[in-house]
C-alpha positions as CSV (number, residue, x, y, z in Angstrom):
1,M,-2.0,8.6,-4.3
2,Q,-3.9,5.5,-3.9
3,T,-1.6,1.7,-5.5
4,H,-3.8,-1.4,-5.1
5,I,-2.1,-4.9,-5.4
6,V,-5.2,-7.1,-6.6
7,P,-4.1,-11.0,-7.4
8,V,-6.8,-12.2,-9.2
9,G,-7.9,-15.5,-8.7
10,F,-11.9,-16.3,-10.1
11,D,-13.5,-13.1,-8.8
12,Y,-14.6,-10.6,-10.2
13,D,-17.1,-8.2,-7.8
14,R,-14.7,-9.0,-5.0
15,L,-12.2,-7.2,-6.5
16,I,-13.4,-3.8,-7.7
17,A,-17.0,-3.4,-6.7
18,P,-16.0,-1.6,-3.2
19,L,-13.8,0.1,-4.6
20,V,-16.4,1.7,-7.1
21,R,-19.5,1.6,-4.1
22,D,-17.4,2.4,-1.6
23,Q,-15.9,5.7,-4.1
24,L,-12.2,5.3,-3.0
25,D,-9.8,7.1,-5.2
26,V,-7.3,4.6,-6.9
27,D,-5.1,5.9,-9.1
28,R,-2.7,2.6,-9.8
29,V,-3.8,-1.1,-9.7
30,I,-1.4,-4.3,-9.8
31,L,-3.3,-7.3,-11.2
32,L,-1.9,-10.7,-10.6
33,E,-2.7,-13.6,-12.9
34,G,-2.1,-17.4,-11.8
35,A,-0.4,-19.7,-14.5
36,V,-0.8,-23.0,-12.1
37,G,-3.9,-25.4,-12.5
38,S,-5.3,-26.2,-15.3
39,E,-6.0,-24.6,-18.8
40,A,-9.1,-23.9,-18.0
41,N,-8.3,-22.2,-14.6
42,V,-5.3,-20.3,-16.3
43,E,-7.5,-18.9,-19.1
44,Y,-10.3,-18.3,-16.5
45,S,-8.1,-15.8,-14.6
46,R,-6.5,-14.4,-17.2
47,N,-10.4,-13.4,-19.3
48,L,-11.5,-12.2,-15.3
49,A,-7.7,-10.3,-15.6
50,T,-8.4,-8.7,-19.0
51,K,-12.1,-7.8,-18.1
52,L,-10.7,-6.2,-14.6
53,E,-8.0,-4.2,-16.7
54,K,-10.3,-2.5,-18.6
55,D,-13.1,-2.2,-16.1
56,F,-10.6,0.0,-13.7
57,R,-9.7,2.0,-16.1
58,N,-13.0,3.0,-17.6
59,L,-14.9,3.0,-13.9
60,L,-12.1,4.5,-11.6
61,G,-9.5,5.9,-14.3
62,A,-6.6,3.8,-12.9
63,E,-3.2,2.9,-14.4
64,T,-2.9,-0.8,-14.6
65,E,-0.2,-3.5,-15.1
66,R,-0.5,-7.0,-15.2
67,F,2.1,-9.3,-13.6
68,V,2.2,-12.9,-13.3
69,V,2.3,-15.5,-10.5
70,E,4.3,-18.7,-11.6
71,D,3.7,-20.8,-8.7
72,V,0.5,-19.9,-6.7
73,Y,1.4,-22.4,-4.2
74,D,4.8,-21.7,-3.5
75,Y,4.3,-19.3,-0.5
76,D,8.0,-18.5,0.0
77,T,8.1,-17.4,-4.1
78,A,4.9,-15.2,-3.6
79,F,6.1,-13.7,0.4
80,E,9.1,-12.7,-2.1
81,Q,7.3,-11.0,-5.6
82,A,4.8,-9.5,-2.8
83,Y,7.9,-8.1,-0.5
84,G,9.4,-6.5,-3.6
85,L,6.2,-4.9,-5.6
86,I,4.8,-3.2,-2.0
87,N,8.3,-2.0,-1.0
88,T,8.5,-0.7,-4.9
89,E,5.6,1.3,-5.1
90,L,5.6,2.6,-1.4
91,D,9.3,4.1,-2.9
92,R,8.5,5.2,-6.4
93,E,9.3,8.7,-7.2
94,G,6.9,11.4,-6.6
95,R,4.2,9.0,-4.4
96,E,5.7,9.7,-0.8
97,E,2.7,10.1,0.7
98,G,0.3,7.8,-1.4
99,E,-1.1,4.6,0.0
100,V,-0.5,0.7,-1.0
101,W,-3.7,-1.3,-0.6
102,V,-3.2,-5.2,-0.7
103,N,-6.4,-7.0,-1.7
104,V,-6.1,-10.5,-0.2
105,S,-10.0,-11.5,-1.3
106,S,-9.3,-13.8,-4.0
107,M,-6.6,-16.5,-5.5
108,P,-5.4,-19.2,-3.7
109,R,-4.8,-19.0,-0.1
110,T,-0.9,-19.2,0.0
111,V,-0.8,-15.7,-2.4
112,S,-3.1,-14.4,0.0
113,F,-1.3,-15.2,3.4
114,A,2.5,-14.0,1.5
115,F,1.0,-10.8,0.3
116,A,-0.8,-10.1,3.6
117,T,2.1,-11.3,5.7
118,A,4.9,-9.7,3.8
119,A,2.5,-6.2,3.9
120,H,3.0,-6.7,7.8
121,S,6.6,-7.3,8.1
122,I,7.4,-4.3,5.8
123,M,4.4,-2.0,8.2
124,V,7.1,-3.6,11.2
125,E,9.8,-2.5,9.2
126,R,9.3,0.9,8.0
127,Q,7.5,2.2,10.9
128,G,7.1,5.9,9.7
129,D,5.1,3.9,6.3
130,R,2.5,2.3,8.5
131,E,-0.3,4.1,8.0
132,R,0.6,4.2,4.6
133,I,0.1,0.2,3.8
134,R,-3.3,-1.4,3.9
135,T,-4.2,-4.8,4.0
136,Y,-8.0,-5.8,3.1
137,Y,-10.6,-8.2,1.9
138,T,-14.3,-7.8,0.4
139,V,-17.3,-10.3,1.9
140,P,-19.5,-11.7,-1.0
141,E,-23.3,-11.0,-1.6
142,K,-23.6,-14.5,-3.1
143,Y,-21.1,-17.8,-3.3
144,L,-21.9,-19.1,-6.8
145,E,-20.8,-23.2,-6.3
146,T,-23.4,-23.8,-4.0
147,E,-26.3,-22.6,-6.7
148,L,-24.4,-24.4,-9.8
149,A,-24.3,-27.6,-7.6
150,E,-27.8,-27.2,-7.0
151,E,-28.6,-26.6,-10.3
152,L,-26.6,-29.8,-11.0
153,R,-28.1,-31.6,-8.8
154,Q,-31.9,-30.4,-10.1
155,G,-30.5,-31.5,-14.1
156,L,-29.6,-35.0,-12.7
157,D,-33.1,-35.5,-11.8
158,L,-35.2,-34.2,-14.4
159,L,-32.4,-36.5,-17.1
160,A,-33.6,-39.6,-14.4
161,E,-36.7,-38.4,-15.1
162,V,-36.5,-37.8,-18.9
163,R,-34.9,-41.4,-18.9
164,D,-38.1,-43.3,-17.6
165,S,-40.4,-40.9,-19.9
166,S,-41.9,-39.1,-17.0
167,V,-41.1,-35.3,-17.6
168,E,-43.0,-33.0,-19.5
169,E,-41.4,-30.8,-22.2
170,E,-41.5,-27.4,-20.2
171,R,-39.8,-28.5,-17.4
172,I,-37.2,-29.2,-19.5
173,G,-36.9,-26.2,-21.1
174,G,-37.3,-24.2,-17.7
175,W,-34.1,-26.6,-16.5
176,L,-32.0,-25.4,-19.4
177,D,-32.7,-21.6,-19.1
178,D,-31.8,-21.7,-15.7
179,A,-28.6,-23.4,-16.3
180,R,-27.5,-21.5,-19.3
181,E,-28.1,-18.0,-17.5
182,L,-25.7,-19.7,-14.5
183,L,-23.2,-20.2,-16.1
184,A,-23.3,-17.4,-18.4
185,E,-23.3,-15.6,-15.0
186,F,-20.3,-17.9,-13.8
187,D,-18.5,-17.3,-17.2
188,E,-18.8,-13.2,-16.4
189,R,-18.8,-12.7,-13.2
190,G,-16.4,-15.6,-10.9
191,T,-17.2,-17.5,-8.2
192,T,-18.9,-15.1,-6.2
193,I,-21.3,-12.0,-6.5
194,G,-21.3,-9.0,-5.6
195,A,-19.6,-6.6,-2.4
196,K,-21.3,-7.3,0.7
197,Q,-21.3,-4.2,2.8
198,V,-19.9,-4.8,6.8
199,E,-20.1,-2.0,9.2
200,G,-20.5,0.9,6.6
201,G,-18.4,0.0,3.9
202,H,-17.4,-2.5,1.6
203,V,-13.4,-2.9,2.8
204,V,-13.2,-4.8,5.5
205,E,-9.1,-3.6,6.8
206,L,-6.9,-6.1,8.4
207,P,-5.1,-4.6,11.4
208,V,-1.6,-5.4,11.6
209,A,-0.4,-6.9,15.1
210,S,2.5,-6.0,16.8
211,F,6.0,-8.3,16.6
212,S,6.7,-7.4,20.7
213,N,5.8,-8.7,23.7
214,V,3.6,-6.6,26.0
215,K,4.8,-5.5,29.0
216,P,2.4,-5.1,32.2
217,F,2.2,-2.1,32.9
218,E,1.0,-1.3,29.4
219,E,-1.6,-4.4,29.5
220,L,-2.8,-2.7,32.0
221,I,-3.1,0.7,30.4
222,L,-4.8,-1.3,27.3
223,F,-7.6,-3.1,29.7
224,T,-8.0,0.5,30.8
225,L,-9.1,2.2,27.5
226,G,-11.2,-1.3,27.0
227,E,-13.1,-0.6,29.6
228,H,-13.3,3.1,29.4
229,G,-13.2,4.0,26.4
230,V,-12.0,7.7,25.1
231,F,-9.7,9.6,26.9
232,A,-9.8,13.1,26.0
233,S,-6.0,13.8,27.4
234,V,-3.6,11.2,28.5
235,S,-3.7,12.9,32.0
236,E,-6.8,12.2,32.1
237,L,-6.0,8.3,31.6
238,A,-2.8,8.4,34.0
239,Q,-5.6,10.1,36.6
240,T,-8.1,7.3,36.1
241,L,-4.9,4.4,36.5
242,A,-3.7,5.9,40.0
243,R,-7.1,6.5,41.3
244,E,-7.7,2.4,40.4
245,L,-4.2,1.3,41.4
246,G,-4.8,3.5,44.5
247,E,-1.5,5.5,43.9
248,E,-0.7,9.0,44.2
249,Y,-1.2,10.8,41.2
250,T,2.4,12.6,40.6
251,D,4.2,14.3,37.8
252,S,6.9,11.0,37.7
253,F,3.3,9.2,37.7
254,R,2.0,10.8,34.8
255,S,5.7,10.3,33.1
256,K,5.2,7.0,33.2
257,V,1.9,6.7,31.8
258,I,3.4,9.4,28.8
259,Y,6.2,7.0,27.7
260,N,4.2,3.4,27.6
261,V,1.4,5.3,25.7
262,D,4.0,6.3,23.8
263,R,5.7,2.5,23.2
264,L,1.8,1.7,22.6
265,G,1.2,4.4,20.0
266,P,1.2,4.5,16.2
267,G,5.1,4.9,16.2
268,G,5.5,2.0,18.4
269,K,3.5,-1.5,18.6
270,G,-0.2,0.3,17.2
271,Y,-2.6,-0.5,20.0
272,I,-3.6,3.0,20.9
273,E,-4.8,5.6,18.7
274,Q,-4.4,9.8,19.6
275,E,-6.2,12.7,17.7
276,E,-4.5,16.0,18.9
277,Q,-7.2,18.3,20.1
278,G,-5.5,21.6,20.9
279,K,-3.0,20.5,23.6
280,S,-4.2,17.4,24.3
281,Y,-4.2,14.1,22.7
282,R,-7.6,12.5,22.7
283,T,-6.8,8.4,23.4
284,R,-8.5,5.2,22.5
285,L,-7.5,1.5,21.6
286,S,-6.7,0.9,17.9
287,R,-8.3,-1.4,16.3
288,I,-6.1,-3.9,16.7
289,G,-5.8,-2.7,20.3
290,E,-9.3,-3.8,20.3
291,L,-8.7,-7.0,19.4
292,W,-5.8,-8.1,21.9
293,V,-7.8,-6.5,24.7
294,R,-10.9,-9.0,23.5
295,S,-8.5,-11.7,23.1
296,H,-7.3,-11.3,26.5
297,A,-10.3,-10.2,27.7
298,D,-10.4,-13.6,30.2
299,G,-7.3,-12.8,31.7
300,D,-7.4,-11.2,35.3
301,P,-6.0,-7.5,35.0
302,D,-5.0,-7.3,38.9
303,A,-2.5,-10.3,38.2
304,L,-0.6,-8.1,35.6
305,V,-0.3,-4.5,38.0
């Protein structure tokens, strides 16, 4: 069971195309409409929400609901609303195993950041539900604003020539056709077009950072995983660490590694992933673990021992 919380700004494709193209099972969608801005902006966003509501039902068979965000620039209220919505969906009766996906592609940044931060905060508070909450972003294939601006420049040049009576009627007709076509596309699809494929999919999931400091021995484990990649077992990881540290591989040392790997794993800080294989656990960095190692790679791992 997948519930998608989708703040609606001025995009259409980015909010539905990745789910259709990646063939995700979307059961329920919560569409959030902004109510602040010019009357034209509010109306435009409302029209997109209506179109999305219809297409989520017809294309994905999803149950849909619509909520209004009264002030899209009020971060605190948006965070509170996000916190309540996500928790409500996690606790919804009969959906203990369901997932809540939060799309942060559209709406003003205040709303997107508020929803992403709320989702991450809940992951920290509800460790058992950490894997059930997903935040994601979709990269557009094309932005229409630049094309609209270019079309406007061409129109201004054309009108200047018309004023000087040196323009051909065919050019005027061609520009009018192009401008009308572009505006029609803008009215139908918003400020962006399409959902760009990135690393084999159309959803760019945002990893969650730990809210705890990484201790020196934990840092050493992360750097070792970053250097060697995947270990077939924690024992193999412990043997590698002992060899690189010049220490004797003992049961005590192995237990120390197991303890720290557990602290770094899914039930802890989330920097390590483990996959059960027989009596062993295949051990590797999670995506946020990979980002941690990359961002700390300029440090000297030997100084952390």
